[in-house]
C-alpha positions as CSV (number, residue, x, y, z in Angstrom):
1,M,-15.9,2.7,79.4
2,N,-13.0,0.7,80.4
3,S,-9.4,1.7,79.8
4,D,-8.5,-1.0,77.7
5,K,-11.6,-0.3,75.1
6,V,-10.4,3.4,75.1
7,I,-6.8,2.3,74.5
8,K,-7.8,0.0,71.7
9,I,-10.1,2.8,70.0
10,S,-7.4,5.7,70.4
11,T,-5.0,3.0,68.5
12,V,-7.5,2.4,65.9
13,V,-7.7,6.0,65.1
14,L,-4.1,7.2,65.3
15,S,-3.6,3.7,62.9
16,A,-6.5,5.4,60.4
17,F,-4.6,8.9,60.7
18,V,-1.2,7.4,59.8
19,I,-2.9,5.5,56.9
20,I,-4.2,8.5,55.4
21,Y,-1.2,10.8,56.0
22,V,1.0,8.0,54.2
23,I,-1.5,7.9,51.3
24,C,-1.5,11.6,50.8
25,Q,2.6,12.0,51.1
26,M,2.8,8.9,48.6
27,F,0.4,11.1,45.9
28,R,2.2,14.1,46.9
29,F,5.8,13.0,46.2
30,G,5.0,9.3,44.6
31,G,5.9,9.2,40.8
32,S,2.7,7.8,39.8
33,D,1.1,11.1,40.3
34,Y,2.5,12.1,37.0
35,A,2.3,10.7,33.6
36,T,5.2,11.7,31.3
37,Q,5.8,11.5,27.4
38,T,9.0,11.5,25.6
39,V,9.3,14.6,23.0
40,Y,10.6,13.5,19.4
41,E,11.4,15.6,16.3
42,Q,8.5,15.3,13.8
43,T,7.9,17.4,10.3
44,V,4.3,18.3,10.0
45,N,2.7,19.7,6.6
46,D,-0.2,22.0,6.6
47,T,-2.3,21.1,3.6
48,I,-5.4,22.1,1.7
49,P,-7.9,19.6,0.2
50,V,-8.8,20.5,-3.4
51,E,-10.6,19.3,-6.3
52,G,-10.7,21.0,-9.7
53,I,-10.1,20.8,-13.6
54,I,-6.8,20.3,-15.5
55,F,-6.5,22.3,-18.7
56,R,-4.2,21.6,-21.6
57,D,-3.3,23.0,-25.0
58,E,-4.3,19.7,-27.2
59,T,-4.6,19.0,-30.8
60,V,-7.0,16.2,-31.5
61,I,-6.0,13.8,-34.5
62,S,-8.9,11.7,-36.0
63,V,-7.1,8.2,-36.7
64,G,-9.5,7.3,-39.5
65,G,-10.3,4.0,-41.1
66,N,-11.8,0.7,-39.3
67,G,-9.9,-1.7,-37.7
68,I,-7.3,-2.1,-34.9
69,I,-5.0,0.6,-34.0
70,S,-1.0,-0.1,-33.0
71,C,0.6,3.2,-31.9
72,N,4.2,3.7,-32.3
73,Y,4.8,6.1,-29.3
74,A,3.8,5.3,-25.6
75,V,1.8,8.3,-23.6
76,G,4.3,11.1,-22.8
77,E,6.9,10.4,-25.7
78,K,7.8,13.7,-27.4
79,V,6.9,13.6,-31.1
80,S,7.8,16.1,-33.9
81,T,4.9,17.3,-36.7
82,K,4.3,14.8,-39.5
83,T,5.7,11.6,-37.4
84,Q,3.9,8.5,-38.0
85,L,2.2,7.8,-35.0
86,G,0.7,4.3,-35.6
87,S,-1.2,2.4,-38.1
88,V,-4.8,1.0,-38.3
89,Y,-4.7,-2.7,-39.4
90,Q,-7.7,-4.8,-40.5
91,N,-6.9,-7.6,-37.5
92,Q,-4.7,-8.3,-34.7
93,A,-3.0,-10.9,-37.2
94,A,-1.7,-7.9,-39.3
95,I,-0.7,-6.1,-36.3
96,D,1.7,-9.3,-34.9
97,E,3.2,-9.6,-38.3
98,Q,3.9,-5.9,-38.4
99,R,5.8,-6.0,-35.0
100,E,7.3,-9.0,-36.1
101,L,8.8,-7.3,-39.2
102,K,10.0,-4.4,-36.8
103,N,11.8,-6.7,-34.8
104,V,13.2,-8.4,-37.8
105,E,14.5,-5.2,-39.3
106,Q,15.8,-3.9,-35.7
107,T,17.9,-7.3,-35.3
108,L,19.1,-7.1,-39.1
109,E,20.4,-3.6,-38.8
110,T,22.4,-4.4,-35.5
111,L,24.1,-7.5,-36.7
112,Q,24.9,-5.8,-39.9
113,K,26.5,-3.1,-37.5
114,I,28.2,-5.5,-35.5
115,Q,29.4,-7.5,-38.5
116,Q,30.8,-4.4,-40.4
117,N,32.7,-3.1,-37.4
118,G,33.8,-6.4,-36.4
119,D,37.5,-5.7,-37.2
120,A,37.5,-2.5,-35.6
121,S,40.0,-1.7,-32.8
122,E,37.2,-1.4,-30.4
123,I,38.3,-3.0,-27.1
124,I,35.5,-4.1,-24.5
125,K,36.3,-6.3,-21.6
126,P,34.1,-9.5,-21.1
127,E,33.1,-8.0,-17.7
128,V,31.8,-4.7,-19.1
129,L,29.4,-6.6,-21.6
130,N,28.2,-8.9,-19.0
131,S,27.6,-5.8,-16.7
132,S,25.3,-4.3,-19.7
133,I,23.6,-7.6,-20.1
134,S,22.6,-7.6,-16.7
135,E,21.3,-4.0,-16.5
136,Y,19.4,-4.7,-19.5
137,G,17.8,-7.8,-17.7
138,E,16.8,-5.4,-14.8
139,R,15.5,-2.9,-17.0
140,L,13.3,-5.7,-18.5
141,I,11.9,-6.8,-14.9
142,T,11.6,-3.2,-14.0
143,S,9.2,-2.9,-17.2
144,R,7.2,-5.7,-16.1
145,D,6.8,-5.0,-12.6
146,T,5.7,-1.3,-13.6
147,E,3.8,-2.6,-16.7
148,N,5.8,0.3,-18.6
149,F,6.4,-1.4,-21.9
150,S,7.4,1.7,-24.2
151,K,11.4,0.8,-23.8
152,L,10.9,-2.7,-25.0
153,S,11.8,-2.1,-28.6
154,D,15.1,-0.3,-27.0
155,I,15.9,-3.0,-24.4
156,R,15.8,-5.8,-27.0
157,T,18.3,-4.1,-29.3
158,G,20.7,-3.2,-26.9
159,L,20.4,-6.8,-25.7
160,T,20.8,-8.0,-29.2
161,E,24.0,-5.8,-29.6
162,T,25.4,-6.6,-26.5
163,Y,25.4,-10.4,-27.0
164,A,26.6,-10.1,-30.6
165,K,29.7,-8.1,-29.4
166,R,30.2,-10.4,-26.7
167,N,30.2,-13.4,-29.0
168,L,32.9,-11.5,-31.4
169,L,35.1,-11.0,-28.2
170,M,35.1,-14.3,-27.1
171,D,35.2,-16.3,-30.6
172,S,36.8,-14.4,-33.3
173,G,35.4,-17.0,-35.9
174,T,32.0,-15.7,-35.4
175,D,30.5,-14.5,-38.4
176,Y,26.9,-13.4,-38.6
177,T,26.6,-13.4,-42.7
178,E,24.6,-16.4,-42.5
179,T,22.2,-15.0,-40.1
180,I,21.9,-11.6,-41.9
181,Q,20.8,-13.2,-45.1
182,N,18.3,-15.3,-43.4
183,L,16.9,-12.0,-41.5
184,M,16.8,-10.5,-44.8
185,N,15.1,-13.3,-46.7
186,Q,12.3,-13.1,-43.7
187,R,12.3,-9.3,-43.8
188,D,11.2,-9.2,-47.4
189,S,8.6,-12.1,-46.9
190,L,7.2,-10.3,-44.2
191,K,6.6,-7.2,-46.3
192,A,5.5,-8.9,-49.2
193,G,2.8,-10.2,-46.9
194,L,1.4,-6.9,-45.3
195,G,0.6,-5.5,-48.8
196,G,-1.9,-2.6,-48.2
197,T,-3.3,-4.1,-44.6
198,S,-2.6,-0.9,-42.7
199,Q,-3.1,2.6,-43.0
200,A,-0.9,5.0,-41.0
201,F,-1.9,8.3,-39.3
202,Y,0.2,11.4,-38.2
203,S,1.0,14.1,-35.8
204,T,-0.4,17.4,-37.3
205,A,1.3,19.4,-34.2
206,A,4.5,18.7,-32.1
207,G,4.1,17.6,-28.5
208,Y,3.6,15.1,-26.0
209,F,1.9,12.0,-27.3
210,V,-1.4,10.5,-25.9
211,D,-2.9,7.3,-27.3
212,H,-6.5,8.6,-26.6
213,V,-8.6,11.3,-25.9
214,D,-11.4,11.8,-23.2
215,G,-13.6,14.5,-25.4
216,Q,-13.0,17.8,-23.4
217,E,-10.1,18.7,-25.7
218,E,-11.7,21.3,-27.5
219,A,-13.9,22.5,-24.6
220,L,-11.4,22.7,-21.8
221,T,-9.5,25.5,-23.3
222,E,-6.8,28.1,-21.4
223,S,-9.2,30.7,-22.6
224,Y,-12.1,29.0,-21.2
225,M,-10.5,28.4,-18.1
226,Q,-9.7,32.2,-17.8
227,S,-13.7,32.7,-18.1
228,L,-14.7,30.3,-15.6
229,T,-15.9,31.7,-11.9
230,A,-15.5,29.5,-8.8
231,G,-19.0,28.7,-8.7
232,Q,-18.7,27.4,-12.2
233,I,-15.6,25.5,-11.9
234,N,-17.7,23.7,-8.5
235,D,-20.6,22.5,-10.9
236,F,-18.5,21.4,-13.5
237,V,-16.5,19.2,-11.2
238,K,-20.1,18.3,-9.5
239,F,-21.5,16.9,-12.6
240,Y,-18.9,15.6,-14.3
241,Q,-19.6,11.8,-15.3
242,G,-15.7,10.4,-14.9
243,Y,-12.9,10.1,-17.3
244,Q,-14.0,8.7,-20.8
245,A,-11.1,7.3,-22.4
246,D,-11.7,7.3,-26.2
247,S,-9.0,5.5,-28.6
248,T,-10.6,6.1,-31.9
249,S,-8.5,9.5,-31.8
250,V,-5.3,10.5,-30.7
251,K,-4.1,13.6,-29.2
252,I,-0.8,15.8,-29.1
253,V,-0.6,18.0,-25.9
254,K,1.3,21.0,-27.8
255,D,3.0,22.5,-24.2
256,H,4.7,21.0,-21.3
257,N,2.7,23.5,-19.1
258,W,-0.5,22.8,-17.7
259,Y,-3.1,24.3,-15.7
260,Y,-5.1,23.0,-12.6
261,A,-8.0,25.2,-11.7
262,V,-9.9,24.9,-8.2
263,T,-11.8,26.4,-5.5
264,V,-11.2,27.0,-2.0
265,S,-12.5,29.1,1.2
266,E,-11.6,32.3,2.4
267,E,-9.8,30.9,5.2
268,H,-7.5,28.9,2.8
269,A,-7.1,31.5,0.2
270,K,-5.2,33.6,2.8
271,S,-2.5,31.0,2.5
272,L,-2.0,31.2,-1.1
273,R,-0.6,34.2,-2.9
274,A,-0.2,34.7,-7.0
275,G,3.3,34.0,-7.8
276,S,4.0,32.0,-5.0
277,K,5.6,28.2,-5.3
278,A,3.0,25.2,-4.3
279,T,3.4,21.4,-4.0
280,L,0.4,19.4,-5.4
281,Q,-0.1,16.0,-4.0
282,F,-2.5,13.7,-5.6
283,P,-3.9,10.6,-4.2
284,T,-2.3,8.2,-7.0
285,E,1.0,9.5,-7.3
286,K,3.9,8.5,-5.3
287,E,5.7,11.9,-6.0
288,S,4.6,15.2,-5.3
289,V,4.4,17.7,-8.2
290,P,5.8,21.3,-8.0
291,A,3.5,24.3,-9.5
292,T,2.9,27.7,-9.4
293,V,0.0,29.7,-7.9
294,Q,-0.8,31.8,-11.0
295,S,-4.0,33.7,-9.8
296,V,-6.3,34.0,-7.0
297,D,-9.7,35.5,-7.6
298,F,-12.8,35.7,-5.4
299,D,-16.6,34.9,-6.9
300,E,-18.9,36.9,-5.0
301,A,-21.8,34.5,-6.1
302,S,-20.6,31.3,-4.6
303,G,-18.4,33.2,-2.0
304,L,-15.4,30.9,-2.9
305,Y,-12.1,31.7,-4.3
306,K,-11.0,30.6,-7.8
307,V,-7.5,29.2,-7.8
308,V,-5.3,28.5,-10.9
309,F,-1.8,26.6,-10.8
310,L,0.4,26.4,-13.3
311,G,2.5,23.2,-13.6
312,D,5.2,21.9,-16.1
313,T,5.6,18.1,-14.8
314,I,5.1,15.6,-17.7
315,N,4.2,12.0,-17.0
316,D,1.2,9.6,-18.0
317,F,-1.0,10.7,-15.3
318,L,-1.2,14.5,-16.0
319,L,-1.4,13.9,-19.5
320,S,-4.5,11.6,-19.2
321,T,-6.6,12.9,-15.8
322,R,-9.2,15.7,-16.0
323,V,-10.8,16.3,-13.0
324,Q,-9.1,15.5,-10.0
325,S,-8.5,15.6,-6.4
326,A,-5.3,17.1,-4.8
327,E,-3.6,18.2,-1.5
328,V,-1.8,21.5,-1.6
329,L,1.1,21.6,0.5
330,V,1.0,25.2,2.0
331,S,3.9,25.0,4.5
332,S,6.2,22.2,6.2
333,Y,6.9,22.7,9.9
334,K,9.8,20.3,11.5
335,G,10.3,20.4,15.2
336,L,9.4,18.9,18.8
337,K,5.5,17.6,18.8
338,V,4.1,18.5,22.2
339,P,0.6,17.2,23.4
340,K,-1.8,20.1,24.0
341,E,-2.6,18.3,27.7
342,A,1.0,19.0,28.6
343,I,1.0,22.7,27.9
344,R,1.1,25.5,30.7
345,F,1.8,29.0,31.0
346,K,4.6,30.7,33.4
347,D,4.9,34.5,33.7
348,D,2.6,34.5,30.5
349,E,4.9,32.3,28.6
350,M,4.1,29.2,26.9
351,G,5.5,26.0,28.0
352,V,5.6,22.7,29.6
353,Y,7.0,20.8,32.9
354,I,9.3,18.1,32.6
355,K,10.2,15.4,34.9
356,T,14.2,15.0,35.3
357,M,15.7,13.1,38.0
358,N,13.9,13.6,40.9
359,K,12.5,17.4,40.2
360,V,10.0,19.0,37.9
361,Y,11.4,21.8,35.6
362,F,9.8,24.5,33.4
363,R,10.8,24.9,29.8
364,K,9.5,27.1,27.3
365,L,8.4,26.7,23.9
366,D,9.1,28.3,20.8
367,K,5.6,28.0,18.7
368,L,6.0,27.1,15.1
369,Y,2.8,25.4,14.4
370,E,-0.4,24.5,16.3
371,T,-3.4,22.2,15.8
372,D,-6.2,21.4,18.4
373,D,-4.3,18.3,19.1
374,F,-0.6,19.4,19.5
375,V,2.1,22.1,19.1
376,I,4.8,21.9,17.1
377,S,8.2,23.9,18.7
378,R,11.5,24.8,17.4
379,T,14.0,22.5,18.0
380,Y,17.2,24.3,19.5
381,Y,19.9,21.9,18.5
382,D,22.6,24.2,20.7
383,N,20.7,23.6,23.9
384,K,19.3,26.8,24.1
385,E,19.2,27.5,28.1
386,G,15.3,27.2,29.2
387,Y,13.6,25.9,26.3
388,L,12.5,22.4,25.5
389,E,15.2,19.8,24.5
390,L,14.8,16.6,22.4
391,Y,14.0,13.6,24.4
392,D,12.9,15.4,27.3
393,D,10.0,13.5,29.5
394,V,6.9,16.2,29.3
395,I,4.5,15.9,32.0
396,V,1.0,15.5,30.3
397,K,-0.4,14.7,33.5
398,G,-0.3,16.2,37.2
399,K,-1.1,18.6,39.8
400,D,0.3,21.5,41.5
401,L,3.4,21.7,39.5
402,Y,6.2,24.3,39.8
403,D,9.7,24.8,38.6
404,Q,12.0,22.5,40.9
405,K,9.3,21.1,42.7
406,P,10.9,17.8,44.0
407,V,9.3,14.6,42.8
């Protein structure tokens, strides 16, 4: 082999070694060998999914008669005993006439009050009245958007009174005498036309009004709830046919307290203790509901625990629902969210490696909460030395990591 060929082969081999060496050094010291992730503060809720039955102290009131029912109260409004809850009318026309009569009477009463007090020394600035009119307008829009019309009568009365006051203020010659007389004539005419076209029904108990029943009022009592086992609650939920609203009767929920009986596994029961506070999140409700764990009882036959929650929040949903799913908020953790693949151990201490400038540093974790995917570590706002800090760049992928390693 001649010398030129030897030189060429040597040159190729040397070049190959140089390339391999450079590549190795790039992987050893180059930044591309590390994948990082910035850590942020996050709140994580530890919840238990449940499903169960809501029990209330309820009195059913039979409406009676045949026809169309018109209630005087919205669901959730508080009523006293012997209150007229509504009436049964022969047809829709009779209901419309009754509503018109009510509107006329409210307007008449408002104008009579304004007319009588028109010369009083009450001084109201026009801008105050204009602001009140705007507020009533906003309440009307809110009622429309939320489909909650229980306060329309109050809004209407308020608007009428405010406009009348404004007219008196802006024009001292305003006189409602003729309008009042016309309203009185209209009222008398409507009353004469109504005659015996309606049959009133009244409350037999004090409490919160509900304009229908679901047929479970007499069965699902508090005493029955106490006798149920976890297995029986599961069976009831399993075979429940759904909420059956029946408007031929109404009811009064006599107490603001209600009970929510559910079943949980042994693992979940460990997080619930009688007397402790809990938070319930129902799927259709925006706001969570506070409650207290009243009891936790083991059912040997089913191997499950029966948990009863006591709540006192009153709204349309809680007064009407019967079998319902929910999430029980056991605890809440706020801290730095660290992916599991980033976690390392140094001298038996849990931590992560972070990349700062051109070096790697080990930072300890103060674990608050852990899942299969991440750990929540306590945030030290005073920059506690040696611990992970907010906005650190955590190395989630990298080899041969050690403290103060150059990168």
